[in-house]
N, C-alpha and C positions, 0 to 999 in steps of 0.2 A: 478688186472688190469681191469679198466673200461673204456668204450669209452668216449672220450671228445667231440665228435661231431657225427652227423649222426642220422638216423632214427632207431626206434625200434618198434617191434610189439610183442605182447604177444599172444601166440597161445596155443592150447591144454588145455584150461581152463576147458571146460565141459567134453571132452573125452580125457583122458590122452594119451600121445604118447607111444605106445607099441614098445619096442626096440627088435631087433633080439636076444639079450642076455637074454630076459625074464623079464627084469625090465620095469618099466613105469616111465615117467616123466610128471609132470603137476604142474604149467604151464611151457611153454618153451618160453624164450625171444629170439628174433632174431634181430640182428643188420643188417641193410641193407641200400643200397643206390639205388636210381632210377635216371635215366637221360632221358629226353624227356617226351613225353606225350602219354598215351594210347589213341588210336583213338576210334571213336564211334563204329566201328565194332569190336574192341577188338582183331584185328588180326595182330598187329604190335609189339608184345611183344617178347623180346629177353632176355633169362636168361643166364648170364655168371657165370660159376662155377670156383672158384679159386683153386689154387694148395695148397700144404701142409702148407706153412707159409704165404699164401696170406690172403686177407681180402676183404671186400666189397668195398673198395675205388679203384675201377677199373679205374675210370676216374676223380677222384677228389683228392685234397690234403689230405695226410695221417695226421690225427690229432696228432699223436705222433712224427713222424719223420719229418713232414713238406715237404716230398717229393711228387712229382706228382704221380697220379694214376698209378698203376703197368701196365696197358694196355692203357694208355692215347694215345699212338702212334696210336692205331687202333680205339678207341672208343671216340666219341665226334661229335660236329657239323661239317658236311661235311667230316667226316672221313669214314673209311671202314665200320664200324658199326655206321651209321650216326644217332645221337640222334635228328636230325631235322626230321627224318623219323620214327625211331623206339623208342619204349619204353623199355629201357634197365634196367634190374634188376640184382643186384649182392648182395648176402647175405653172411655174415660170417657163416661158417659151424658150426653145432652142435659140441660141444667139444672145440671150439676155444676160443679166449680170447679178442675179440674186439666187445662185445655187445651181443653175443649169449651164451646161457646157456652152461656151461662147468664146469670143476673142480674148476675154479677160483671164481665161483659165490656162493652165500650163499645157502645152502640147506634150503628150506622153513620149514622143520621139525625141524631143529636145530638152525637156524639163524647164523650158522658158514659156512665158505667156505667148499665145498664138499671135496676138495683134492682128494685122491685116493678112497674115498668112492663113488665117482661119478661112475655110471654104465659104463661098457665098451660098446662102440658104434661101429657101422659099417658104411660103405659108404652108404648103403641103408637107415640107420637111418637118415643120413644127408639129403638124398634126400626126405625122408618123410617130414622133416621139411621144405625144400624148396617148396615142393608141397603145404604144408599148407600156406606158405607165399604167393605163387602165387595165391591161391584161395582167401586169405585175401585181396589181391590187386585187386580182381575182374577180374582176367584173367582166362578164361575157357580153352584156348588152346594157347600154345606158338608157335609163328612162328618159333623160333629156340632156342635150348639150345646148348651152346658151352663151351668147356673147354679144358685145356691142363694139362698133367700130372695127378695129383689127380683129377683135374677138369674133365679130360677125363673119369676117372673112374666113377664120378658122372653121366656123360652123359650116360654111358652104363647102369647104374642103372635106369635112367629115361626111357631108351628104353625098359627095361625089366619090370619095375614096373608101369610106367604111359604112355605107348605108345599112348594111346588114347588122351593124352593131348599134343601131339607133332605133328608139321608139318615137322620139319627138325632138324638135329643134326650134330654137328661137334666135332670130337675128335682129339686132337693134342698130339703127343709124349706121348702116354699112353700105357697101357697094360691091359689085362683082369684079370690078377692075378700076384702076386709077385713071382719071382724066389727065390731060396734059397739065392742067392747073395743079392737080394734086401732086404730080411728079415734080413740077416746078418748085412748089413750096418745100418739098423734101430736099431737092437739090440745093436750094439756098441754105438749108440747115447743114447739109453735109459739107458744102464748101466753107461755111463758117468754121466748122470743126477743123477741116484740113488746112485752113489758112492760119490757124493758131500756131505760132512757132513752137509751142509745147506739145503739139501733136506728134512731132518727130517721126513722120511717116508711119504712124500707128504703133511705134515702139516706145511710147512714153513710159510704159511700165518699167523698162530697163533704166530709165533716167530719173525715176522717183519724182516725176511731174505728171500733170494731166492738163489737157487743153481746156481749162475751165472757162476761159472767156469765149472760146468758140462754141462750146457746148451750151453755155448760157444763152448766147444769141440764137442758137438753133432752137432752144426751148422757147424763147420769147416769140420767135417767128411762128412756131407751131401753135403756141397757146392762143395767138390771135385767131387762128382758124377754128379753134374749139368754141369760140364765143360768137354771139351775134352782135351786129351794130347796135341794136336796141338794148341788149344787155350791157354793153360797154357804156352806152350813153346814160342809161339809168343808174349804173353803178358809179360812174366817174364824171361823165360829161366833160367839161373843160375846167373842172375844179382844180385849184392849185394845191400842191402838197406842202402843208405846214408853212405857208407864207401868204402874204397879202398881195404881193405883186410879183410879176415875172422878174427873173434875175438878169435877163439879157446875157445868158450864158448857156452852158450845155449840161448843167445839173438837171435832176429830175424835177422840173418846175411843176409838171402836171401829175395828178394822182395816178393816171393811167400809166405814165412812164415809171413811176415808183413801183406800181403793182407788177409790171412786166419785169422790171429788174429783180424784184424779189422772187418771182417765179423762176427766173433764170438762175439766180445765185443759189437758191435752195435745191434746185434740181441736180446740180453738179455733185452734191454731197451723197446722192443716192443712186446715181446712174453712171454707167460707163460710156465714154464717148464712142469707142469703136462699136459697142453694142448698138448704139443709136444709128450708126452708119449701116450696119448689117440688117437691122430690123426694118428701117425705112426702105432699104433696097428690096427686101423681101416683099413688102407691101406693094411697091411699084411693079414688081414682076408678076403679081397675081393676075392671071387671065385664064380662068377655067375654061371659058368658051373656046379659046384658041386651041385647046387640046382636043376639042370635039368639033372640028370643022367650022368654028365660029358660032355654034349653036349652044347656048347655055342650057336650053331645055334638054338636049341630048345628054348632057352631063348629069342632069338630075333624074333621068328616067329610072335608074336602079333604085331610087329612093321613093318610089310611088307609095310605099306603105308607111312612110314617116309623116307624122302630123307636124306641120310647120306653122310658125307665127313670125311675121315681119312687121316691125314698127318703125316709122320715120317721124321726124319732127319738122314742123313748118319753118322754123328759123335756122335749121341746119343747112348751111351753104357749103360745108365741106363734103358731106354725102347727102345731097338733097333728096327729096321724096322721089324724084324721077329715077334716081339710081336704085333706090330700094324697090320701086315698082318694077324695074326691069328684072329683079330677082323673082318677084311675085308672078310676073307674066311667064317667066321661064318655068317656074314650078307648076303653074296652071297648065302650061303646054305639055309638061311631062306627066300630067295626071297626079301630081302630088297635092294632097289636101293642105290648103294654106289659108290662114286668117291674116288679114292686113288692116292696119290703121295708120293714118297720118294724124298725129296728135298736135294740137295747138300748144306751142310753148315758146317763150321769149328767150330761152337760155342758150340757143344755138346747139352745136354738135354735142356738147357735154350734157344735154338734157337727160340722156339715158342714165347718167350717174346721179341725178338730182331728184328732188321731191316733185314728181309729176303724177298727181293722183290718177289721171286717165290712163297712164301707162301701167300703174300699179293695178288698177281695176282689170285691165285686159289681161295682164300677166297672171293675176290671181285666178281668173276663170280658166285660162289656158293650162296652167300648172295643175289645177285640180282635175281637169278633164284628162290631161295626159296621165296623171297618176291612176285615175279610175280605169282608163282603157288599157293600162299596163298591168292591171290586176291588183292595184293598191286601193284599199278602202279604209277611210278614217271616219270616226264618229261625227266629226264636224263638217264633213263634205256635203255639199248640196247635191240634189239628185239631178239637176239639169245639166245639159251639156254646153260646151263653149263653142 
């Protein structure tokens, strides 16, 4: 799976990328997109970190699906993250499959796709690559780094690994580490992929097949966790799909079944199965506090100068408010200035991607304040602080 559009950069050619697992990679290709222009002072750059199955096309048409950017609602000219004011960067994470080095790419030593010989990666490894890209683009310090879900995990690693390169940070619907339930859901997805006979021990590229059924089931399982029970009930209930009565068989009698099957089948056209294995494993391995004697606050102490914002959603049972609050408590204990809100929403975990006016209002105030305190002043800015 290779990108059909977009920018790429080749990094770590002279000094290899040292991974947390002990392996090294060189070179590393990064697929990325930029929007807007970096100003002369270099202080208007915003890095957006995408979630598990996201990509760099945050505010532009996806080259495979043809769909609008995944956060086009918030990012663009005149929008909340205004590309007439800010230089926005979004890159495909390490291990993914739309332009950035991962198991789909050829191993330079063999000339064949890495498959599962690709080294296991971490969220911090992903952030190391992002930092390399940011430097490659001539950005010394980011006005803001922002992300939801796995993107919020990357933001936390930025706070602990490169705090001196940040002015502000936003984390949405995220957690400092996975619970046993989170890991369990990911393992079901991984086992579905590896049980598919077309997985071929990760070497399906050599056989011109792909484990579509297994990857589809993995996506269906994960998608359930992104929604709330209320959202599923309101959208589907027990409504039947294009029929008046049940068939007493195993076709998609219910609308919710049809919906999940569609989510699964459409996903396999744009995502690589091995990438799914590697990225979910990276999320499971995240545990910043463990590197600091079990105290997350100690990890955040070097970021005492960074303005932070954390937002959770009432119906998010994947990364519930209690998980987001643990980040807030650690930031407070580390002396990091942080704003927090739990926002009422029926949409579940995916709320951060959807139209939630309360979230927009809080982010608007935070972004304006971050810009102003970073030396950026615009004619339409309010004089108050957030």
